[in-house]
C-alpha positions in Angstrom: 95.3 139.2 104.3 95.5 137.5 107.6 97.5 134.2 107.7 96.4 131.2 109.7 98.5 130.9 112.9 100.8 127.9 113.0 101.1 125.3 115.8 103.9 122.9 116.6 103.2 119.2 117.1 105.7 116.6 118.3 105.6 112.9 117.3 107.7 109.8 117.5 107.7 106.0 117.4 107.2 104.5 120.7 110.9 103.8 121.5 111.6 107.3 120.2 114.2 106.1 117.6 112.4 108.0 115.4 111.3 111.7 116.2 109.6 114.5 114.3 108.1 117.8 114.5 105.3 119.4 112.6 104.1 123.0 112.2 100.7 123.3 110.8 97.6 125.1 111.5 95.6 123.7 114.5 94.6 120.1 113.7 90.9 119.9 113.6 90.3 117.0 111.3 91.8 113.6 110.5 91.1 110.9 108.0 90.5 107.1 108.8 91.1 105.1 105.5 89.4 101.7 105.3 91.9 100.0 102.8 93.2 96.8 104.0 96.5 98.0 105.3 95.3 101.2 106.9 92.4 99.2 108.5 94.9 96.7 110.2 97.2 99.6 111.4 94.4 101.9 112.6 95.9 104.9 110.9 94.7 108.4 111.4 96.0 110.3 108.6 97.2 113.9 108.3 98.3 115.4 105.0 100.7 118.2 105.9 102.9 120.1 103.3 106.2 118.4 103.1 108.1 121.6 104.3 106.1 121.4 107.5 107.6 118.1 108.6 111.1 118.2 110.3 112.8 114.9 111.1 114.5 115.4 114.6 116.0 111.9 114.9 116.2 108.6 113.0 116.2 109.7 109.4 116.4 106.6 107.2 115.8 104.3 110.1 112.2 103.2 109.4 111.5 99.9 107.7 109.5 100.3 104.4 106.7 98.1 103.2 104.6 98.2 100.0 101.4 96.3 99.5 100.6 94.7 96.1 99.3 97.9 94.5 102.5 99.6 95.5 100.6 103.1 95.7 102.1 103.9 99.0 105.3 103.1 100.9 104.4 102.4 104.5 107.2 103.1 107.1 107.2 101.7 110.5 109.9 101.6 113.4 111.5 98.2 113.2 112.3 98.1 116.9 108.8 99.0 118.4 106.6 98.5 115.5 104.9 102.0 115.5 103.4 102.9 112.1 104.6 106.5 111.5 103.9 107.6 107.9 103.3 106.7 104.3 104.8 108.1 101.3 103.3 108.2 97.7 104.0 110.1 94.4 101.1 112.0 92.6 101.8 113.6 89.3 105.5 113.6 90.0 105.1 115.2 93.5 106.0 113.4 96.7 103.3 113.4 99.3 103.8 112.4 103.0 101.1 111.3 105.2 101.7 111.3 109.0 99.9 109.0 111.4 98.3 111.3 113.9 98.5 108.5 116.6 102.2 109.1 116.8 101.8 112.6 118.3 102.7 113.3 121.8 100.1 115.0 124.2 97.3 114.7 121.7 93.9 113.3 122.4 93.3 111.0 119.4 89.7 110.4 120.4 88.9 114.3 120.5 88.5 114.2 116.6 85.7 112.4 114.6 87.7 111.0 111.6 86.3 111.5 108.2 86.5 108.5 105.7 88.4 108.2 102.6 86.5 109.8 99.8 87.7 107.0 97.5 87.4 103.9 99.7 89.5 101.2 98.0 88.2 98.1 100.0 86.0 97.0 97.1 89.0 96.8 94.9 87.7 99.1 92.3 90.7 101.6 92.7 93.4 99.0 93.5 93.6 95.1 93.4 91.3 93.6 95.9 93.1 92.3 99.0 92.9 88.6 99.4 93.6 87.4 102.9 95.6 84.1 103.5 94.0 80.9 104.9 95.4 79.3 108.0 97.4 76.4 106.8 96.7 74.2 109.8 93.7 72.1 111.0 90.6 73.3 112.9 91.8 73.6 116.6 88.3 73.1 118.0 87.3 69.7 119.5 84.1 68.3 118.1 82.2 69.4 121.3 83.4 72.9 120.9 82.3 73.3 117.3 78.7 73.8 118.3 79.7 76.5 121.0 82.9 78.3 119.6 83.7 80.1 116.4 86.8 79.6 114.5 88.5 82.9 113.5 91.5 83.4 111.1 93.6 86.5 111.6 96.8 87.7 109.8 99.1 90.6 109.4 99.0 92.4 106.0 101.8 90.6 104.1 100.4 87.2 105.2 103.7 86.2 106.8 101.8 85.6 110.1 98.6 83.7 110.1 96.8 82.7 113.2 93.7 80.7 114.1 91.7 81.4 117.2 88.7 79.6 118.8 86.3 81.9 120.6 82.9 83.0 121.4 81.5 85.4 118.7 83.6 88.6 119.2 80.3 90.4 119.6 80.1 88.7 122.9 83.5 89.1 123.9 85.1 91.9 126.2 87.3 94.2 123.9 89.8 96.6 125.4 90.9 100.0 123.9 93.1 101.8 126.2 95.0 105.0 126.2 98.5 103.6 127.1 101.4 105.0 125.1 101.8 101.9 123.0 98.2 100.8 122.3 97.3 104.4 121.2 100.1 104.3 118.7 99.3 100.8 117.4 95.4 101.3 117.6 95.2 98.0 119.4 91.8 96.7 120.1 92.4 93.6 122.3 90.6 90.4 123.4 91.9 88.1 126.0 91.9 84.5 124.8 94.0 81.6 126.6 97.2 80.9 124.7 96.0 77.3 124.3 93.1 78.7 122.1 95.3 80.0 119.5 97.6 78.6 116.9 100.2 80.8 115.2 101.9 80.1 111.7 104.9 82.2 110.9 105.8 83.2 114.4 109.3 83.4 113.2 108.3 86.6 111.5 107.1 88.3 114.8 109.3 91.0 116.4 108.8 91.4 120.2 109.1 94.8 122.0 109.1 95.4 125.6 109.5 98.7 127.7 108.9 100.3 131.1 107.2 98.1 133.5 107.9 95.1 131.1 104.4 93.9 131.5 103.9 92.7 127.9 105.9 91.7 124.9 104.1 93.5 122.0 104.5 91.4 118.9 104.2 92.8 115.3 105.1 91.5 111.9 108.7 92.4 111.0 107.9 92.6 107.3 104.7 94.8 107.2 104.7 96.2 110.8 101.1 95.1 111.5 100.5 94.7 115.4 99.5 91.1 116.0 99.3 90.3 119.6 100.5 90.9 123.1 102.0 88.4 125.4 101.7 89.3 129.2 105.0 88.9 131.2 106.0 88.7 134.8 107.7 92.1 135.4 109.5 90.6 138.5 109.9 91.3 142.1 111.3 94.8 141.5 107.8 95.9 140.5 105.6 93.4 142.3 107.1 93.2 145.8 104.4 95.5 147.2 101.4 94.1 145.3 98.5 92.7 147.3 98.2 88.8 146.9 94.9 89.3 144.8 96.8 91.3 142.2 99.7 88.9 142.1 97.1 86.2 141.5 95.6 88.2 138.6 99.0 88.5 137.1 99.6 84.7 137.2 96.1 84.1 135.5 97.0 86.8 132.8 100.4 84.8 132.0 98.0 82.1 130.5 96.5 84.7 128.0 97.8 85.9 124.6 96.1 89.3 123.8 94.8 89.5 120.3 94.5 92.6 118.2 91.0 92.0 116.6 92.0 94.4 113.7 93.8 91.4 112.2 90.8 89.0 112.4 89.0 88.3 109.0 85.3 88.7 108.8 85.3 91.0 111.9 84.7 94.7 111.2 86.0 96.9 114.3 83.8 99.7 113.3 80.7 97.6 114.1 82.1 96.1 117.3 83.4 99.4 118.5 80.0 100.7 118.8 78.8 98.5 121.5 81.8 96.6 122.9 84.9 98.8 123.3 85.8 99.7 126.9 88.5 102.3 127.1 90.7 102.2 130.2 91.8 105.8 130.9 93.9 104.8 133.7 96.4 103.1 131.5 98.3 106.3 130.7 98.9 107.0 134.2 100.3 103.5 135.1 104.0 103.6 136.5 106.5 104.0 135.3 105.4 107.2 133.3 106.0 107.1 129.5 108.7 109.9 128.7 110.4 110.8 125.4 114.0 112.4 125.6 
């Protein structure tokens, strides 16, 4: 009997503190679960045999997080926040699921994800997820209440909760780009002014910068959910040859805090994605290039 040929794949968290390889038949399908934690992290799940996975660097370095049901142990990098894998035990056997977004040289948009056949969002399989409320006041002025919606967002564990005043998300530009970090974090970003946001629990946010140092990527240190990006001035080293108009755009962007809409309550990215997502395929080519040693 003919055997299915195996193909090698290579993956890592963004900072490459954790690296692994995988030898499986060519990947032609992937699962997108809609439970509360998978939705916030934008996981694309692959279920390889345990023996097909080889950890090349960083064994034991990933932070572990369990939600209330404790069905899975989710593992993410504590330095860069990349969600790498989850582990569960079924009938006494350990099962490892790998986040396809961590793979190098793989087009995550080339596959059409299939849904979880046992969707848990309705709480019939596990306890229903109850998102936290923002503990502060409405940040809108009386005049703004007729024009702007008030959104609440949170990481999965609830340590970080924010409120945002904005036009309806259906009317706001949403960015999904193919840069190395946003692919891994499944970021879907809007660009509100920092003054239009209030964050409770910011002490639980870990910041990560790399390369051009154009943004500080902030994720919850407890559950690993990507929350926001804060634009930074990369400095004269990178901007000395920029034309004045680009420098002006940078100065304007420093007044923004980019929010990952996956964390917003009462916003379903599966609906927004159909009409509002604009993918910037140039981002993966922005200097300096992303490399992994």
